[in-house]
C-alpha positions as CSV (number, residue, x, y, z in Angstrom):
1,X,-0.2,19.8,-9.7
2,X,-3.0,21.3,-7.8
3,X,-6.5,20.1,-8.9
4,X,-8.9,21.9,-6.6
5,X,-11.9,21.2,-8.8
6,X,-11.3,17.5,-8.4
7,X,-10.0,17.1,-4.8
8,X,-8.4,19.0,-1.9
9,X,-4.6,19.1,-1.6
10,X,-3.1,16.8,0.9
11,X,-3.6,17.9,4.5
12,X,-2.9,15.3,7.2
13,X,-5.0,17.0,9.8
14,X,-8.0,17.4,7.5
15,X,-7.7,13.7,6.5
16,X,-7.6,12.7,10.2
17,X,-10.6,14.9,10.8
18,X,-12.6,13.3,8.0
19,X,-11.6,9.8,9.2
20,X,-12.7,10.6,12.8
21,X,-16.1,11.5,11.4
22,X,-16.4,8.1,9.7
23,X,-15.7,9.3,6.2
24,X,-13.6,7.5,3.7
25,X,-10.3,9.3,2.6
26,X,-8.6,8.3,-0.6
27,X,-5.1,9.5,-1.4
28,X,-4.4,9.7,-5.1
29,X,-1.3,10.6,-7.1
30,X,2.1,11.3,-5.7
31,X,3.7,14.0,-3.6
32,X,4.5,16.4,-6.5
33,X,8.2,16.2,-5.5
34,X,10.8,15.0,-7.9
35,X,12.3,11.6,-7.3
36,X,9.5,10.6,-5.0
37,X,7.5,7.5,-6.1
38,X,3.8,6.8,-5.6
39,X,5.0,4.2,-3.1
40,X,6.8,7.0,-1.2
41,X,3.6,9.1,-1.2
42,X,1.5,6.1,0.0
43,X,3.9,5.1,2.8
44,X,4.3,8.6,4.1
45,X,0.6,9.4,4.0
46,X,-0.3,6.2,5.8
47,X,2.2,6.9,8.6
48,X,1.2,10.6,8.7
49,X,-2.5,9.8,9.5
50,X,-1.8,6.8,11.7
51,X,-3.4,4.3,9.4
52,X,-3.8,0.7,10.5
53,X,-2.8,-0.7,7.1
54,X,-1.4,0.4,3.7
55,X,-3.1,-1.1,0.8
56,X,-0.8,-1.8,-2.2
57,X,-2.7,-2.5,-5.4
58,X,-0.8,-4.5,-8.1
59,X,-1.5,-6.6,-11.1
60,X,-1.1,-9.9,-9.2
61,X,-2.9,-11.2,-6.2
62,X,0.0,-10.7,-3.7
63,X,3.7,-11.1,-3.3
64,X,5.5,-13.9,-5.2
65,X,9.1,-15.2,-5.3
66,X,9.2,-13.9,-8.9
67,X,6.9,-12.4,-11.4
68,X,4.1,-15.0,-11.8
69,X,3.4,-13.8,-15.3
70,X,6.9,-14.7,-16.4
71,X,7.7,-17.5,-14.0
72,X,4.8,-20.0,-13.8
73,X,6.2,-21.9,-10.7
74,X,6.7,-18.7,-8.7
75,X,5.9,-19.2,-5.0
76,X,3.0,-17.1,-3.6
77,X,3.4,-15.8,0.0
78,X,0.2,-15.2,1.9
79,X,2.1,-13.6,4.8
80,X,5.6,-12.2,5.2
81,X,7.6,-10.3,7.7
82,X,9.4,-7.2,6.6
83,X,12.7,-9.0,7.1
84,X,11.7,-12.1,5.1
85,X,10.7,-9.9,2.2
86,X,14.1,-8.1,2.4
87,X,16.1,-11.3,2.9
88,X,14.4,-12.8,-0.2
89,X,14.9,-9.7,-2.2
90,X,11.2,-9.4,-3.0
91,X,10.2,-6.2,-4.7
92,X,7.1,-5.3,-2.8
93,X,7.6,-1.5,-3.4
94,X,10.6,0.7,-3.8
95,X,13.2,0.0,-1.1
96,X,13.0,3.3,0.7
97,X,9.2,3.2,1.0
98,X,9.4,-0.4,2.2
99,X,12.0,0.5,4.8
100,X,9.9,3.5,5.9
101,X,6.9,1.2,6.4
102,X,9.0,-1.3,8.3
103,X,10.6,1.4,10.5
104,X,7.1,2.7,11.4
105,X,5.5,-0.8,11.7
106,X,3.0,0.0,9.0
107,X,1.3,-3.2,7.9
108,X,1.1,-3.6,4.1
109,X,-1.5,-5.7,2.2
110,X,-0.6,-6.4,-1.4
111,X,-3.6,-7.3,-3.6
112,X,-4.8,-7.5,-7.2
113,X,-6.4,-4.3,-8.2
114,X,-8.3,-6.0,-11.0
115,X,-10.4,-8.3,-8.7
116,X,-14.0,-7.1,-8.3
117,X,-15.1,-6.2,-4.7
118,X,-11.5,-6.8,-3.3
119,X,-11.5,-3.6,-1.3
120,X,-14.8,-4.6,0.4
121,X,-13.4,-8.0,1.2
122,X,-10.3,-6.5,2.7
123,X,-12.4,-4.0,4.8
124,X,-14.5,-7.0,6.0
125,X,-11.3,-8.6,7.3
126,X,-10.8,-11.3,4.6
127,X,-7.2,-12.4,4.1
128,X,-6.9,-11.2,0.5
129,X,-3.4,-11.0,-1.0
130,X,-0.2,-10.9,1.0
131,X,0.0,-9.3,4.5
132,X,3.4,-8.0,5.4
133,X,4.1,-7.2,9.0
């Protein structure tokens, strides 16, 4: 759904131009295509613009062996390789989006979206959440 009063439609070249001028670019929503998840949109946009890192906001502070809200002794992983996440069957994002990131060597940082100032901390280089590489 086009929302020109709120933001411009996605244009990779325009986004890259803004980034090259030191501006912040935020991608919101999905692709507008059926059967494409927001994970699909995020992974494709990140690769399209040559991003260094895809930020995956969730309700927990990283990737765990199980849902830590349901399994109190779930193991937290500060770092993972793509293959480790696949081998362990960890649901970082939908499978196709995750494979797309892996195939394009797009780093993924999974973090808790409810923590104050977390984006600033990540930008400053703090090891917040789980880094998948």
